[in-house]
N, C-alpha and C positions, 0 to 999 in steps of 0.2 A: 899707705895706712895699713897694709897687710902685715901681720905679725904671726909667723908660724912658730915662734919660740914657745908659745903656750900650748901647742898641739900636744895631746896626750896627757894634759893636766886633768886631775880629778876635780870636778866642780860640782856646785850645788845650785839648783834652780831656786831662786828666792822663795822661801816658804810663805811669805806674805804677798805673793804675786796676785794681783787682782784679776787680770785678764790673761788666762792661760788656755788657749784653744787646744793644746796638746795634753792638758791635764797632767803635767809633770811637776807641778809646784811642790817644792820640798824634797825633790828626788836628786840622788847623786848620779852623775854621769861622767863621761870622758869628753873633754873638749876636742873635737876632731878637726875643726877648722875655725880659726879666729880671723875673720875677714875684715870686719869694720865695726864701728860703733853700733850698727844696727843689725849685723848679720854674723852670728857666731853659732856654729853647729855643735850640738851636744848629742852623743850617742849614749843610750841607757842600757844597763846590764840585762834587763829583761826584754830588750829588743826595742827597736824604734829609734828615730833620730828626730830632733826638732831644732829650730833655730830661734835665737833670742837676741835682743839688744844686749850689749855688754853690761849695762847696769842691772840686768835681771839675772846674771850669772855670777855666782860668787866663788872665790877660791880662798884657801887658807892664807892668812898673812904669813910673812916670814917668821920662822920660829924665834929668831932673835928679838923681833918686835914684840912677840907674845911674852917672851922671857922678861924683857924690859918692863912691860906693863905689869906683869906679876910682881917683879921686884919693887917697882915704884908704888903700886896701888893695891898689892895683895892684902895688906893688913886691914884695909877698909872694905874688902869684899866679903860677901857671905861665904861661909866655908864651902858649901856645895859648888859655888861658882869658881872658887879658887881651885878646888880639886879637879873640876872639869877642865879648866884652862891648863892646869899642870899636866893632866893626862894628854890633852891635845898636843902640848909641847913635846912630851916624851914620845908620843906616837910619831910626830913629825921627825924626831931625831932618828927613829928607826929607818925612815925613808922608803919603806916598801909600799906598794900600792894598797895592800890590805890594811896596813897601819894608817895610811892617809885616808882610806875609806872609813875606817873606824873613827878617826879624828873628826871627819865631816859629820858622821852619825852623831857624835857627842854634841857637836855644834847645833844640830837639828833639835836635839833633846833639851838644849839650854838656850831658849830664845833670848834671854837677858845677856848672854855672852856673844851673840852673833856679831854685834858691831865691834867687839874687841878682838875677835879671831878671824873674821871674814872680810874680804875686800872684793870689790867688783873686778872683773877681769880686764877692764878697759884697755884695749890694745894701745891707744894713743898714750895713755898714762905710762904703761910699761916701756914703750919706746923712749919716752922722755927720760925715764929713770935710767935706762941703759946708756943713753947719751951722756947724762950727767956723771955716771960712774966711770965712763971711759976718759973723762977729761983729766 
């Protein structure tokens, strides 16, 4: 079940997390160790590390997926949401850690977009995807 491919990924602790003993809800950090569905370690820029189940740690969706959503559904979105999604996609295109951090910050500021631009880090899901791509 171990998946180290996600180590170093910028992630967001779910903003609507109900039980957060480490008080890191809605904060951006770096995934240091994705061990299992229940144990994923996140280190935060201001210091400290906490672990969360994979469903409580979100990462940006693939930029192509966001682009496809914009292309297919952009005309029916509120203008502010469209602009925010477009900015997220452009920041992902830069690929720097600062740009990805900014993209996650935009996602925090636009709760209505979070389901469109964020995905859980679920290691099992990622492994299944990698297997299907290699076929």
